A tleap script that builds the chain and sets N, CA, C and O, in Angstrom:
source leaprc.protein.ff14SB
mol = sequence {
  NMET PRO VAL THR ALA ASN ARG ARG HIE HIE
  VAL ARG THR ALA ALA GLU ILE ALA CYS LYS
  LEU LEU GLN HIE ALA ASP CYS LYS TYR ARG
  SER ALA LEU THR ALA ASP ILE SER ALA GLY
  GLY ALA LEU LEU THR LEU ARG THR PRO LYS
  PRO LEU THR VAL GLY GLU THR LEU ALA MET
  THR VAL ASN TRP ASN GLY ARG PRO LEU LEU
  SER ARG GLU GLU LEU ILE ASN ALA THR VAL
  VAL ARG THR GLY PRO LEU LEU ASP GLN THR
  GLN LEU VAL ALA VAL ARG PHE ASP GLU PRO
  GLN HIE GLU ALA ASP ALA LEU LEU GLY ALA
  ASP ALA CALA
}
set mol.1.N position { 0.837 -1.184 0.000 }
set mol.1.CA position { 0.000 0.000 0.000 }
set mol.1.C position { 0.878 1.242 0.000 }
set mol.1.O position { 1.722 1.387 0.884 }
set mol.2.N position { 0.708 2.130 -0.952 }
set mol.2.CA position { 1.553 3.323 -1.004 }
set mol.2.C position { 1.200 4.300 0.103 }
set mol.2.O position { 0.034 4.455 0.465 }
set mol.3.N position { 2.214 4.952 0.633 }
set mol.3.CA position { 2.037 5.960 1.675 }
set mol.3.C position { 2.178 7.330 1.023 }
set mol.3.O position { 3.112 7.567 0.257 }
set mol.4.N position { 1.242 8.236 1.333 }
set mol.4.CA position { 1.303 9.567 0.752 }
set mol.4.C position { 1.354 10.606 1.857 }
set mol.4.O position { 0.556 10.553 2.792 }
set mol.5.N position { 2.270 11.538 1.765 }
set mol.5.CA position { 2.340 12.644 2.712 }
set mol.5.C position { 1.464 13.762 2.184 }
set mol.5.O position { 1.311 13.921 0.973 }
set mol.6.N position { 0.888 14.538 3.093 }
set mol.6.CA position { 0.034 15.638 2.680 }
set mol.6.C position { -0.024 16.673 3.794 }
set mol.6.O position { 0.724 16.578 4.767 }
set mol.7.N position { -0.895 17.650 3.665 }
set mol.7.CA position { -0.953 18.740 4.622 }
set mol.7.C position { -1.623 18.348 5.938 }
set mol.7.O position { -1.644 19.148 6.873 }
set mol.8.N position { -2.152 17.179 6.028 }
set mol.8.CA position { -2.849 16.739 7.235 }
set mol.8.C position { -1.855 16.482 8.366 }
set mol.8.O position { -0.646 16.407 8.147 }
set mol.9.N position { -2.389 16.349 9.575 }
set mol.9.CA position { -1.551 16.089 10.740 }
set mol.9.C position { -1.028 14.656 10.772 }
set mol.9.O position { -0.002 14.381 11.394 }
set mol.10.N position { -1.729 13.746 10.106 }
set mol.10.CA position { -1.367 12.326 10.123 }
set mol.10.C position { -1.146 11.848 8.694 }
set mol.10.O position { -1.863 12.250 7.777 }
set mol.11.N position { -0.169 11.004 8.515 }
set mol.11.CA position { 0.112 10.424 7.200 }
set mol.11.C position { -0.963 9.389 6.890 }
set mol.11.O position { -1.326 8.572 7.737 }
set mol.12.N position { -1.466 9.442 5.648 }
set mol.12.CA position { -2.491 8.496 5.221 }
set mol.12.C position { -1.870 7.375 4.409 }
set mol.12.O position { -0.812 7.531 3.800 }
set mol.13.N position { -2.557 6.240 4.416 }
set mol.13.CA position { -2.152 5.123 3.576 }
set mol.13.C position { -3.391 4.557 2.890 }
set mol.13.O position { -4.470 4.517 3.481 }
set mol.14.N position { -3.237 4.129 1.661 }
set mol.14.CA position { -4.332 3.465 0.965 }
set mol.14.C position { -4.554 2.116 1.621 }
set mol.14.O position { -3.610 1.343 1.782 }
set mol.15.N position { -5.779 1.826 1.998 }
set mol.15.CA position { -6.088 0.552 2.650 }
set mol.15.C position { -7.579 0.284 2.532 }
set mol.15.O position { -8.398 1.160 2.810 }
set mol.16.N position { -7.925 -0.914 2.124 }
set mol.16.CA position { -9.323 -1.326 2.090 }
set mol.16.C position { -9.594 -2.179 3.323 }
set mol.16.O position { -9.191 -3.339 3.403 }
set mol.17.N position { -10.291 -1.567 4.287 }
set mol.17.CA position { -10.597 -2.237 5.545 }
set mol.17.C position { -12.104 -2.133 5.772 }
set mol.17.O position { -12.688 -1.058 5.637 }
set mol.18.N position { -12.723 -3.250 6.113 }
set mol.18.CA position { -14.160 -3.254 6.374 }
set mol.18.C position { -14.466 -2.463 7.648 }
set mol.18.O position { -13.727 -2.528 8.631 }
set mol.19.N position { -15.566 -1.719 7.608 }
set mol.19.CA position { -16.017 -0.964 8.780 }
set mol.19.C position { -17.530 -1.000 8.849 }
set mol.19.O position { -18.211 -1.394 7.902 }
set mol.20.N position { -18.036 -0.577 9.996 }
set mol.20.CA position { -19.471 -0.374 10.195 }
set mol.20.C position { -19.645 1.020 10.744 }
set mol.20.O position { -18.887 1.448 11.615 }
set mol.21.N position { -20.649 1.742 10.236 }
set mol.21.CA position { -20.968 3.084 10.718 }
set mol.21.C position { -22.316 3.046 11.415 }
set mol.21.O position { -23.258 2.424 10.923 }
set mol.22.N position { -22.409 3.704 12.550 }
set mol.22.CA position { -23.683 3.881 13.232 }
set mol.22.C position { -24.071 5.337 13.071 }
set mol.22.O position { -23.473 6.223 13.681 }
set mol.23.N position { -25.090 5.577 12.235 }
set mol.23.CA position { -25.579 6.940 12.035 }
set mol.23.C position { -26.510 7.275 13.189 }
set mol.23.O position { -27.535 6.622 13.385 }
set mol.24.N position { -26.140 8.306 13.955 }
set mol.24.CA position { -26.953 8.682 15.107 }
set mol.24.C position { -28.340 9.146 14.687 }
set mol.24.O position { -29.304 8.974 15.433 }
set mol.25.N position { -28.449 9.738 13.487 }
set mol.25.CA position { -29.727 10.286 13.026 }
set mol.25.C position { -30.815 9.215 12.941 }
set mol.25.O position { -31.967 9.481 13.282 }
set mol.26.N position { -30.463 8.005 12.489 }
set mol.26.CA position { -31.488 6.965 12.360 }
set mol.26.C position { -31.158 5.691 13.138 }
set mol.26.O position { -31.894 4.708 13.050 }
set mol.27.N position { -30.067 5.697 13.896 }
set mol.27.CA position { -29.669 4.550 14.743 }
set mol.27.C position { -29.534 3.251 13.953 }
set mol.27.O position { -29.863 2.176 14.455 }
set mol.28.N position { -29.050 3.356 12.715 }
set mol.28.CA position { -28.852 2.163 11.899 }
set mol.28.C position { -27.377 2.022 11.542 }
set mol.28.O position { -26.670 3.002 11.309 }
set mol.29.N position { -26.943 0.764 11.508 }
set mol.29.CA position { -25.580 0.470 11.083 }
set mol.29.C position { -25.531 0.361 9.568 }
set mol.29.O position { -26.457 -0.158 8.944 }
set mol.30.N position { -24.448 0.852 8.979 }
set mol.30.CA position { -24.197 0.748 7.545 }
set mol.30.C position { -22.807 0.149 7.351 }
set mol.30.O position { -21.875 0.479 8.085 }
set mol.31.N position { -22.674 -0.719 6.375 }
set mol.31.CA position { -21.363 -1.272 6.033 }
set mol.31.C position { -20.599 -0.245 5.215 }
set mol.31.O position { -21.185 0.503 4.432 }
set mol.32.N position { -19.293 -0.217 5.405 }
set mol.32.CA position { -18.437 0.704 4.659 }
set mol.32.C position { -17.087 0.035 4.425 }
set mol.32.O position { -16.769 -0.998 5.015 }
set mol.33.N position { -16.311 0.652 3.554 }
set mol.33.CA position { -14.970 0.176 3.241 }
set mol.33.C position { -14.059 1.388 3.166 }
set mol.33.O position { -14.388 2.367 2.497 }
set mol.34.N position { -12.922 1.338 3.840 }
set mol.34.CA position { -11.989 2.454 3.754 }
set mol.34.C position { -11.324 2.454 2.374 }
set mol.34.O position { -11.077 1.398 1.790 }
set mol.35.N position { -11.043 3.649 1.869 }
set mol.35.CA position { -10.225 3.809 0.664 }
set mol.35.C position { -8.814 4.193 1.084 }
set mol.35.O position { -7.828 3.720 0.517 }
set mol.36.N position { -8.738 5.069 2.100 }
set mol.36.CA position { -7.471 5.371 2.751 }
set mol.36.C position { -7.762 5.692 4.208 }
set mol.36.O position { -8.899 5.977 4.584 }
set mol.37.N position { -6.710 5.641 5.021 }
set mol.37.CA position { -6.902 5.810 6.464 }
set mol.37.C position { -5.636 6.372 7.087 }
set mol.37.O position { -4.528 6.145 6.603 }
set mol.38.N position { -5.827 7.110 8.170 }
set mol.38.CA position { -4.719 7.611 8.986 }
set mol.38.C position { -5.170 7.550 10.434 }
set mol.38.O position { -6.304 7.167 10.722 }
set mol.39.N position { -4.285 7.927 11.342 }
set mol.39.CA position { -4.660 7.971 12.750 }
set mol.39.C position { -5.728 9.031 13.001 }
set mol.39.O position { -6.439 8.963 14.004 }
set mol.40.N position { -5.850 10.011 12.101 }
set mol.40.CA position { -6.789 11.103 12.295 }
set mol.40.C position { -8.123 10.975 11.587 }
set mol.40.O position { -9.058 11.706 11.916 }
set mol.41.N position { -8.245 10.057 10.612 }
set mol.41.CA position { -9.502 9.928 9.895 }
set mol.41.C position { -9.410 8.946 8.756 }
set mol.41.O position { -8.409 8.249 8.587 }
set mol.42.N position { -10.488 8.901 7.965 }
set mol.42.CA position { -10.535 7.930 6.876 }
set mol.42.C position { -11.422 8.441 5.750 }
set mol.42.O position { -12.313 9.264 5.959 }
set mol.43.N position { -11.158 7.935 4.558 }
set mol.43.CA position { -12.024 8.139 3.411 }
set mol.43.C position { -12.768 6.825 3.214 }
set mol.43.O position { -12.149 5.771 3.065 }
set mol.44.N position { -14.100 6.890 3.214 }
set mol.44.CA position { -14.929 5.693 3.207 }
set mol.44.C position { -15.841 5.656 1.993 }
set mol.44.O position { -16.267 6.695 1.489 }
set mol.45.N position { -16.131 4.462 1.534 }
set mol.45.CA position { -17.193 4.222 0.560 }
set mol.45.C position { -18.265 3.435 1.296 }
set mol.45.O position { -17.982 2.392 1.886 }
set mol.46.N position { -19.509 3.940 1.263 }
set mol.46.CA position { -20.574 3.229 1.956 }
set mol.46.C position { -21.835 3.183 1.126 }
set mol.46.O position { -22.079 4.038 0.275 }
set mol.47.N position { -22.630 2.163 1.393 }
set mol.47.CA position { -23.946 2.048 0.778 }
set mol.47.C position { -24.952 2.575 1.785 }
set mol.47.O position { -24.984 2.141 2.936 }
set mol.48.N position { -25.769 3.512 1.339 }
set mol.48.CA position { -26.763 4.118 2.213 }
set mol.48.C position { -27.917 4.655 1.377 }
set mol.48.O position { -27.690 5.208 0.300 }
set mol.49.N position { -29.144 4.505 1.849 }
set mol.49.CA position { -30.262 5.081 1.103 }
set mol.49.C position { -30.380 6.592 1.308 }
set mol.49.O position { -30.988 7.287 0.494 }
set mol.50.N position { -29.794 7.096 2.402 }
set mol.50.CA position { -29.856 8.519 2.735 }
set mol.50.C position { -28.427 9.047 2.859 }
set mol.50.O position { -27.636 8.492 3.621 }
set mol.51.N position { -28.082 10.104 2.127 }
set mol.51.CA position { -26.699 10.589 2.169 }
set mol.51.C position { -26.316 11.165 3.533 }
set mol.51.O position { -27.137 11.769 4.223 }
set mol.52.N position { -25.057 10.967 3.902 }
set mol.52.CA position { -24.514 11.618 5.084 }
set mol.52.C position { -24.215 13.063 4.729 }
set mol.52.O position { -24.017 13.388 3.558 }
set mol.53.N position { -24.182 13.943 5.738 }
set mol.53.CA position { -23.931 15.359 5.506 }
set mol.53.C position { -22.726 15.818 6.317 }
set mol.53.O position { -22.413 15.245 7.361 }
set mol.54.N position { -22.054 16.853 5.831 }
set mol.54.CA position { -20.908 17.427 6.534 }
set mol.54.C position { -21.372 17.905 7.907 }
set mol.54.O position { -22.413 18.549 8.034 }
set mol.55.N position { -20.588 17.583 8.927 }
set mol.55.CA position { -20.909 17.958 10.296 }
set mol.55.C position { -21.639 16.873 11.063 }
set mol.55.O position { -21.729 16.931 12.289 }
set mol.56.N position { -22.166 15.877 10.348 }
set mol.56.CA position { -22.874 14.776 10.998 }
set mol.56.C position { -21.896 13.978 11.851 }
set mol.56.O position { -20.772 13.713 11.427 }
set mol.57.N position { -22.321 13.593 13.054 }
set mol.57.CA position { -21.485 12.767 13.913 }
set mol.57.C position { -21.959 11.329 13.823 }
set mol.57.O position { -23.144 11.060 13.629 }
set mol.58.N position { -21.032 10.425 13.963 }
set mol.58.CA position { -21.359 9.007 13.910 }
set mol.58.C position { -20.369 8.227 14.753 }
set mol.58.O position { -19.341 8.748 15.185 }
set mol.59.N position { -20.698 6.993 14.969 }
set mol.59.CA position { -19.789 6.068 15.631 }
set mol.59.C position { -19.465 4.986 14.613 }
set mol.59.O position { -20.312 4.623 13.797 }
set mol.60.N position { -18.259 4.478 14.658 }
set mol.60.CA position { -17.872 3.463 13.686 }
set mol.60.C position { -16.904 2.464 14.292 }
set mol.60.O position { -16.220 2.748 15.275 }
set mol.61.N position { -16.866 1.308 13.692 }
set mol.61.CA position { -15.849 0.321 14.029 }
set mol.61.C position { -15.032 0.069 12.775 }
set mol.61.O position { -15.555 0.076 11.661 }
set mol.62.N position { -13.754 -0.152 12.974 }
set mol.62.CA position { -12.845 -0.490 11.881 }
set mol.62.C position { -12.290 -1.870 12.188 }
set mol.62.O position { -11.797 -2.112 13.290 }
set mol.63.N position { -12.366 -2.759 11.238 }
set mol.63.CA position { -11.922 -4.136 11.457 }
set mol.63.C position { -10.408 -4.234 11.267 }
set mol.63.O position { -9.924 -4.824 10.301 }
set mol.64.N position { -9.670 -3.638 12.216 }
set mol.64.CA position { -8.205 -3.566 12.133 }
set mol.64.C position { -7.553 -4.939 12.016 }
set mol.64.O position { -6.557 -5.097 11.310 }
set mol.65.N position { -8.118 -5.942 12.713 }
set mol.65.CA position { -7.456 -7.242 12.822 }
set mol.65.C position { -8.135 -8.358 12.044 }
set mol.65.O position { -7.760 -9.521 12.195 }
set mol.66.N position { -9.121 -8.037 11.217 }
set mol.66.CA position { -9.776 -9.061 10.409 }
set mol.66.C position { -10.661 -10.009 11.194 }
set mol.66.O position { -10.910 -11.132 10.754 }
set mol.67.N position { -11.141 -9.575 12.353 }
set mol.67.CA position { -12.023 -10.430 13.163 }
set mol.67.C position { -13.445 -10.372 12.617 }
set mol.67.O position { -13.851 -9.341 12.079 }
set mol.68.N position { -14.216 -11.463 12.744 }
set mol.68.CA position { -15.578 -11.458 12.188 }
set mol.68.C position { -16.565 -10.591 12.965 }
set mol.68.O position { -17.528 -10.094 12.382 }
set mol.69.N position { -16.351 -10.398 14.259 }
set mol.69.CA position { -17.270 -9.605 15.079 }
set mol.69.C position { -16.508 -8.523 15.836 }
set mol.69.O position { -15.384 -8.740 16.289 }
set mol.70.N position { -17.129 -7.365 15.966 }
set mol.70.CA position { -16.537 -6.263 16.715 }
set mol.70.C position { -17.498 -5.851 17.818 }
set mol.70.O position { -18.715 -5.929 17.648 }
set mol.71.N position { -16.955 -5.413 18.949 }
set mol.71.CA position { -17.795 -5.075 20.097 }
set mol.71.C position { -18.101 -3.578 20.156 }
set mol.71.O position { -17.443 -2.770 19.501 }
set mol.72.N position { -19.113 -3.225 20.955 }
set mol.72.CA position { -19.470 -1.815 21.142 }
set mol.72.C position { -18.314 -1.032 21.757 }
set mol.72.O position { -18.199 0.173 21.537 }
set mol.73.N position { -17.458 -1.707 22.525 }
set mol.73.CA position { -16.315 -1.037 23.147 }
set mol.73.C position { -15.309 -0.555 22.108 }
set mol.73.O position { -14.465 0.291 22.404 }
set mol.74.N position { -15.396 -1.082 20.911 }
set mol.74.CA position { -14.473 -0.698 19.844 }
set mol.74.C position { -15.007 0.449 18.979 }
set mol.74.O position { -14.381 0.805 17.980 }
set mol.75.N position { -16.146 1.026 19.346 }
set mol.75.CA position { -16.714 2.131 18.577 }
set mol.75.C position { -15.808 3.357 18.645 }
set mol.75.O position { -15.290 3.703 19.707 }
set mol.76.N position { -15.627 3.998 17.515 }
set mol.76.CA position { -14.824 5.212 17.372 }
set mol.76.C position { -15.781 6.341 17.022 }
set mol.76.O position { -16.559 6.213 16.077 }
set mol.77.N position { -15.741 7.433 17.755 }
set mol.77.CA position { -16.564 8.591 17.413 }
set mol.77.C position { -15.865 9.380 16.315 }
set mol.77.O position { -14.649 9.572 16.344 }
set mol.78.N position { -16.658 9.836 15.343 }
set mol.78.CA position { -16.106 10.548 14.195 }
set mol.78.C position { -17.104 11.592 13.707 }
set mol.78.O position { -18.293 11.545 14.021 }
set mol.79.N position { -16.577 12.539 12.925 }
set mol.79.CA position { -17.392 13.599 12.327 }
set mol.79.C position { -17.163 13.601 10.824 }
set mol.79.O position { -16.026 13.496 10.366 }
set mol.80.N position { -18.236 13.719 10.059 }
set mol.80.CA position { -18.139 13.799 8.607 }
set mol.80.C position { -17.588 15.177 8.242 }
set mol.80.O position { -18.150 16.197 8.639 }
set mol.81.N position { -16.485 15.208 7.482 }
set mol.81.CA position { -15.861 16.475 7.098 }
set mol.81.C position { -15.978 16.777 5.602 }
set mol.81.O position { -15.794 17.920 5.184 }
set mol.82.N position { -16.283 15.761 4.799 }
set mol.82.CA position { -16.444 15.967 3.357 }
set mol.82.C position { -17.312 14.833 2.816 }
set mol.82.O position { -17.217 13.697 3.280 }
set mol.83.N position { -18.154 15.144 1.835 }
set mol.83.CA position { -19.009 14.118 1.243 }
set mol.83.C position { -19.012 14.243 -0.270 }
set mol.83.O position { -18.792 15.317 -0.831 }
set mol.84.N position { -19.263 13.130 -0.903 }
set mol.84.CA position { -19.496 13.111 -2.333 }
set mol.84.C position { -20.981 12.914 -2.573 }
set mol.84.O position { -21.737 12.703 -1.624 }
set mol.85.N position { -21.411 12.979 -3.820 }
set mol.85.CA position { -22.832 12.789 -4.119 }
set mol.85.C position { -23.253 11.341 -3.891 }
set mol.85.O position { -22.431 10.427 -3.956 }
set mol.86.N position { -24.525 11.148 -3.627 }
set mol.86.CA position { -25.091 9.812 -3.494 }
set mol.86.C position { -25.427 9.300 -4.892 }
set mol.86.O position { -26.310 9.842 -5.556 }
set mol.87.N position { -24.729 8.263 -5.337 }
set mol.87.CA position { -24.932 7.687 -6.666 }
set mol.87.C position { -25.233 6.205 -6.516 }
set mol.87.O position { -24.406 5.449 -6.006 }
set mol.88.N position { -26.410 5.788 -6.957 }
set mol.88.CA position { -26.818 4.383 -6.856 }
set mol.88.C position { -26.673 3.878 -5.418 }
set mol.88.O position { -26.182 2.773 -5.189 }
set mol.89.N position { -27.099 4.688 -4.463 }
set mol.89.CA position { -27.049 4.409 -3.026 }
set mol.89.C position { -25.629 4.157 -2.511 }
set mol.89.O position { -25.445 3.453 -1.519 }
set mol.90.N position { -24.636 4.726 -3.176 }
set mol.90.CA position { -23.245 4.640 -2.730 }
set mol.90.C position { -22.704 6.057 -2.589 }
set mol.90.O position { -22.935 6.912 -3.443 }
set mol.91.N position { -21.974 6.294 -1.488 }
set mol.91.CA position { -21.443 7.634 -1.231 }
set mol.91.C position { -20.005 7.533 -0.735 }
set mol.91.O position { -19.657 6.621 0.016 }
set mol.92.N position { -19.178 8.479 -1.163 }
set mol.92.CA position { -17.808 8.625 -0.678 }
set mol.92.C position { -17.847 9.675 0.428 }
set mol.92.O position { -18.361 10.775 0.229 }
set mol.93.N position { -17.298 9.331 1.602 }
set mol.93.CA position { -17.386 10.194 2.781 }
set mol.93.C position { -16.030 10.235 3.477 }
set mol.93.O position { -15.401 9.199 3.690 }
set mol.94.N position { -15.583 11.444 3.831 }
set mol.94.CA position { -14.361 11.603 4.621 }
set mol.94.C position { -14.772 11.895 6.062 }
set mol.94.O position { -15.630 12.743 6.309 }
set mol.95.N position { -14.158 11.190 7.010 }
set mol.95.CA position { -14.451 11.408 8.423 }
set mol.95.C position { -13.172 11.737 9.182 }
set mol.95.O position { -12.083 11.289 8.825 }
set mol.96.N position { -13.331 12.532 10.239 }
set mol.96.CA position { -12.241 12.828 11.164 }
set mol.96.C position { -12.573 12.139 12.474 }
set mol.96.O position { -13.664 12.316 13.018 }
set mol.97.N position { -11.628 11.349 12.984 }
set mol.97.CA position { -11.823 10.677 14.261 }
set mol.97.C position { -11.711 11.686 15.401 }
set mol.97.O position { -10.884 12.596 15.343 }
set mol.98.N position { -12.535 11.532 16.434 }
set mol.98.CA position { -12.455 12.413 17.601 }
set mol.98.C position { -11.132 12.229 18.347 }
set mol.98.O position { -10.586 13.188 18.894 }
set mol.99.N position { -10.623 11.007 18.368 }
set mol.99.CA position { -9.345 10.679 19.016 }
set mol.99.C position { -8.469 9.937 18.004 }
set mol.99.O position { -8.984 9.144 17.216 }
set mol.100.N position { -7.151 10.182 18.012 }
set mol.100.CA position { -6.266 9.459 17.080 }
set mol.100.C position { -6.378 7.944 17.263 }
set mol.100.O position { -6.480 7.443 18.383 }
set mol.101.N position { -6.357 7.242 16.157 }
set mol.101.CA position { -6.440 5.780 16.158 }
set mol.101.C position { -5.071 5.219 15.795 }
set mol.101.O position { -4.690 5.196 14.625 }
set mol.102.N position { -4.341 4.770 16.799 }
set mol.102.CA position { -2.955 4.362 16.588 }
set mol.102.C position { -2.833 3.034 15.839 }
set mol.102.O position { -1.745 2.668 15.396 }
set mol.103.N position { -3.943 2.318 15.699 }
set mol.103.CA position { -3.924 1.115 14.863 }
set mol.103.C position { -3.586 1.491 13.419 }
set mol.103.O position { -2.952 0.713 12.706 }
set mol.104.N position { -4.008 2.683 12.989 }
set mol.104.CA position { -3.675 3.151 11.633 }
set mol.104.C position { -2.175 3.367 11.500 }
set mol.104.O position { -1.593 3.057 10.461 }
set mol.105.N position { -1.544 3.898 12.546 }
set mol.105.CA position { -0.089 4.067 12.516 }
set mol.105.C position { 0.603 2.724 12.381 }
set mol.105.O position { 1.646 2.624 11.734 }
set mol.106.N position { 0.025 1.680 12.993 }
set mol.106.CA position { 0.599 0.344 12.889 }
set mol.106.C position { 0.553 -0.138 11.433 }
set mol.106.O position { 1.464 -0.837 10.989 }
set mol.107.N position { -0.492 0.228 10.690 }
set mol.107.CA position { -0.553 -0.126 9.262 }
set mol.107.C position { 0.620 0.503 8.515 }
set mol.107.O position { 1.233 -0.137 7.661 }
set mol.108.N position { 0.924 1.740 8.833 }
set mol.108.CA position { 2.040 2.427 8.191 }
set mol.108.C position { 3.351 1.740 8.522 }
set mol.108.O position { 4.219 1.610 7.658 }
set mol.109.N position { 3.506 1.299 9.765 }
set mol.109.CA position { 4.709 0.585 10.164 }
set mol.109.C position { 4.870 -0.720 9.397 }
set mol.109.O position { 5.978 -1.098 9.019 }
set mol.110.N position { 3.741 -1.407 9.171 }
set mol.110.CA position { 3.787 -2.658 8.421 }
set mol.110.C position { 4.170 -2.403 6.970 }
set mol.110.O position { 4.861 -3.217 6.357 }
set mol.111.N position { 3.723 -1.271 6.412 }
set mol.111.CA position { 4.069 -0.927 5.028 }
set mol.111.C position { 5.539 -0.571 4.886 }
set mol.111.O position { 6.162 -0.859 3.864 }
set mol.112.N position { 6.089 0.057 5.920 }
set mol.112.CA position { 7.478 0.510 5.844 }
set mol.112.C position { 8.442 -0.659 5.970 }
set mol.112.O position { 9.591 -0.566 5.539 }
set mol.113.N position { 7.985 -1.756 6.556 }
set mol.113.CA position { 8.872 -2.909 6.779 }
set mol.113.C position { 9.133 -3.671 5.507 }
set mol.113.O position { 9.857 -4.666 5.522 }
savepdb mol mol.pdb
quit
């Protein structure tokens, strides 16, 4: 996975990792897939009948270790910072994590090795 430096506080890496989003607005979980990720946030592709909006808060889990089930204790609070249009019930969404996720830094370490 290529690592790209940019103006953000955290270095991002391209990575396809399964996630689940809990939209507080309707209390429903949605499946998503990361396109890239850093300790500070992620770019996600998700299927949803209703588009997410900038400023919307949500909780999400990221399947860092490839486990089949994730617990509520693993929920990460995040805020939507950028959205793409809803096309065929699929949307590209950028989120910022409320707290840095150091598991993402571990992905970068694995890439550098």
